[in-house]
C-alpha positions in Angstrom: -1.9 -26.4 -3.0 -3.4 -24.0 -5.5 -5.8 -22.5 -3.0 -3.0 -21.8 -0.5 -1.4 -19.6 -3.5 -3.9 -18.2 -4.2 -4.5 -16.9 -1.2 -1.2 -15.7 -0.7 -1.4 -13.5 -3.6 -4.3 -12.0 -2.3 -2.8 -11.4 1.1 -0.3 -10.0 -0.2 -2.2 -7.9 -2.4 -4.0 -6.3 0.7 -0.7 -4.9 2.2 1.0 -5.5 5.5 -1.0 -6.9 8.7 -1.8 -3.0 10.8 0.9 -4.7 13.1 3.1 -5.1 10.5 2.5 -1.4 8.9 2.4 0.5 12.9 6.0 -1.3 12.6 7.1 0.1 9.5 5.5 3.4 10.6 7.9 3.5 13.6 11.2 2.7 12.2 10.2 5.5 9.4 9.5 8.3 12.3 12.9 7.1 13.8 14.2 7.2 10.3 13.0 10.9 10.6 13.5 11.7 13.8 17.4 10.5 13.6 17.5 12.9 10.3 16.0 15.9 12.4 18.3 15.5 15.4 21.4 15.2 13.5 20.5 18.3 11.3 19.2 20.4 14.3 22.4 19.5 16.4 24.9 20.1 13.6 23.4 23.7 13.1 22.9 24.7 16.6 26.5 24.0 17.5 27.8 25.7 14.3 25.1 28.9 15.3 27.0 29.2 18.3 30.3 28.6 17.2 30.5 30.8 14.0 26.9 32.1 13.6 24.7 31.9 10.3 27.4 32.0 8.5 29.3 28.9 9.8 25.7 27.5 9.7 25.3 27.9 6.0 28.6 25.8 5.5 27.0 23.5 7.4 23.2 23.1 5.5 26.3 23.5 2.2 29.0 20.9 3.3 27.3 18.7 5.6 23.5 18.4 5.2 23.0 15.7 2.3 25.8 13.7 3.8 23.9 13.9 7.6 21.1 13.0 5.3 21.9 9.8 3.7 24.1 8.7 6.9 20.6 8.2 8.6 19.1 6.0 6.5 19.6 2.0 7.1 19.3 -1.0 5.2 15.6 -0.6 4.6 15.1 3.4 4.4 15.7 5.9 2.5 15.9 10.0 3.8 15.2 12.7 2.8 13.9 16.5 2.8 12.0 18.5 0.3 9.9 21.7 0.0 7.7 23.5 -2.3 9.8 26.9 -1.6 13.5 24.9 -2.2 16.9 26.1 -1.4 19.2 23.1 -2.7 18.1 21.6 -6.0 19.0 18.5 -4.9 16.0 18.2 -2.0 13.8 17.7 -4.9 11.0 15.7 -4.1 10.4 11.6 -4.9 7.5 11.2 -7.6 5.4 9.5 -5.6 5.5 12.5 -2.8 5.4 14.9 -5.5 1.3 15.6 -5.1 2.0 16.6 -1.0 4.1 18.8 -2.3 1.8 20.4 -4.4 -0.9 20.6 -1.7 1.7 22.4 0.7 2.3 24.9 -2.1 -1.5 25.7 -2.3 -1.4 26.4 1.1 -3.5 22.9 1.9 -2.4 21.2 5.8 -0.4 18.6 5.6 0.1 15.9 8.2 2.3 13.1 8.7 1.3 9.9 7.2 2.5 6.9 5.4 1.5 5.7 1.8 2.1 2.3 -0.3 4.5 3.2 -3.1 4.0 0.0 -4.7 5.9 -3.0 -5.2 5.8 -3.4 -2.0 7.5 -0.3 -1.1 5.9 2.3 1.5 6.9 6.6 2.0 6.0 8.3 4.8 6.3 12.2 5.6 5.7 14.6 7.7 5.8 18.6 8.1 9.0 20.2 8.7 8.0 23.0 11.1 10.1 26.1 11.6 11.4 26.3 14.9 13.0 29.9 15.8 16.8 28.8 15.4 15.6 28.3 11.6 14.6 31.7 11.0 18.1 33.3 11.1 18.5 31.7 7.7 14.9 30.9 6.6 13.4 34.0 8.0 11.9 37.1 6.3 14.6 39.9 7.2 18.2 38.0 6.9 21.6 39.9 7.7 23.2 41.4 3.7 26.2 39.1 4.6 24.2 36.2 5.2 21.6 36.4 2.3 24.8 37.5 -0.3 26.1 34.3 0.5 22.8 31.9 0.4 22.7 33.7 -3.0 26.3 32.7 -3.8 25.7 29.2 -3.1 22.3 28.9 -4.2 21.0 31.3 -6.6 17.6 30.0 -7.0 16.4 30.3 -3.7 12.9 29.9 -2.6 13.2 28.8 1.1 12.9 32.1 2.7 10.3 34.0 4.5 9.0 31.5 7.2 8.0 32.3 10.3 8.6 29.8 13.7 5.4 27.4 13.6 4.8 27.9 9.6 5.7 24.3 7.7 8.7 25.0 5.5 8.6 21.4 3.9 8.5 18.2 4.7 10.9 15.4 5.7 10.6 12.0 3.7 11.3 7.9 4.3 11.0 5.3 1.3 10.3 2.2 3.2 11.8 -1.1 1.7 10.9 -4.8 2.1 
């Protein structure tokens, strides 16, 4: 009996089996895709219906609830960046080294990491799409720039070009 207990502890210490890790990573990717898809759909609709100021309303009023709604019973989901617009999007501690690497201009790729306590973290780059440059680009219309400054006085999320990695989507998975 003691041998079985020791073997069980050793197996748990090694982490999940490869097929379990693949399942967890697929679950994390699904959560990230759900968030990105929902945000892009709402922002695109707002831009088409009312322009950039209406899209800014989506970010201000809907982005946080949409992010929370992308989670499941086993996952937390979020967005972060090395150049934040909304301070509520600060990176969790386990992700900060990756955010720091992004700030240094290092290439950041999707990855899943063991964050302790049987939990895993997953992150993937948030690539700036042409649509995103409307509010995150280098040249913003004066009215939009003023509205962003009013809502986000410490905004640093501008100056991006299509194709730039603007930040990260992250997922925490609990056992």
